N, C-alpha and C positions, 0 to 999 in steps of 0.2 A: 587543445585538451589539457586538462589539469589532472595529473596522475593522482594527487592526494585526494581529490574529490571523486575520481573514478574508484579508487580503493575504498573510500568511505561508503559509497553507494553499493559496491559489490559486497562489502561486509554487512551493510544494512539488509540487503535482500537475502544474504546467506543466513543471518540471524533469524529473519522471518521464516525462511524455509525450514530451519531447525526448530522452530517454535521456541526459541530462546528469547523470551520477552524481556528478561533483564538486560541482555546484551543489546537487543533491539532498541529498547527505551533509552539506554545509556548513550545512544548516538544522537539523541535529540537535545536541543536547548530546552531549558525549563519553560521558556515562553513560546515554545513551538506553535506555529500557526498551521492548522490542519483544515484544508478546504475539502470537505467530504463530497464525493461524486454526486452531482445533481442534487445537492443539499446545501447546508449551511457551513459556517466557519466556526471552528472550535479553537480556543487558545489555551495552551498550557499542556505540560506533559501528563498531568493527572487526567485531564479530559481525553487525551490521546490513549492513555492506558485503559480507561473505561471503554472507549470505542473498540480497542483491540480485544478486550475481554468479551464484549458482545459478539464481535466478528468470530472469534475463536470458538464461541459456544454454538454458532449456527453454521459455520463453514470450515471446511478443511481445504486449504489452498497451498499450492506450490507455484512459485514464480519461475518461469523458464524463458529461454530465448531472449535474454536481457541484452539490450543495446543502450549504452550510456554515452551521452554527449554533454560536454561542459564548455563554458566559455574559458578563455585563457586565464582569467583571474581565479577561477574555481569557485566563485560565489553563486553561480547559477548552473543548473543542470537539467537535462531532460532525459527521461528513461522510457524506452518502449519495451514491452514485454508481453508474455502470454500468461494468463492465469489458468492453471489446471486445478479445477476445484470439485468439491462434493458438497452438496447442500444437505447438511446434517439434521437441522431442526428448523422449524418454521420461524422466520424472522417477521416481526410485527409489520403488517401492511403489505406483505409479499406473498406469493403463492405458497401453497402447502409444500413442506419438505418431505421427501421420501428417498433420500440418498441419491438424488439426481446428480449426474456428473456434468460438468460444463468445461468448455475450452473457450476462453474469452481474451481477445486482444485488448490491451490496456496501455495506459501511459501515465506518467507522473512528471511533475515539474517541481524542482527543488530550489530553495535558497539555502546557501551554506554560510554559516558564520562561526568563526573560531573553531573550525574543524568538526562542526556538528550540523545536523539538519535543523534549520530555523523555520522553514516553511515547506510543506508538502501539499501539492494539489494533485489528487488522483482523478483520472477519467477512464471510464469504460462505458460501453453502450448498454444501458440498463434494459432497453427493449430487447436487445439481442440475448442478454442473460435470461430474461423472463421467457422468451421464446424457447430457449434451450431447456429450462427446467419445467416448463409446462408441457412441452413436447408437441 
């Protein structure tokens, strides 16, 4: 385990949970690669910021039960966690929102470069999420 990477990722999720997008985005490289769950790849901090604006408009989420694993060099990490969320407004192509709550196991894989997140790949089971919000 690499303590610097563990601390970076603890700070990353802490900023997310506080909705401190300035601190959150400051932990990314300018050319960050974001592999969106069951979707495409976006490159660049600006695209990641736009993605987060959309997410924050539709969902209110907290990340809990965080477990971080790194390689010895600290340039790769995996994080397992639970998303506690509320579906605030309908996201295009998804079921209608009505304030539904959800509890979703998820994971993320990271590449770390120069003390910042250079790639993040998020994964959660979309079918499970849909089942929870449709009821």
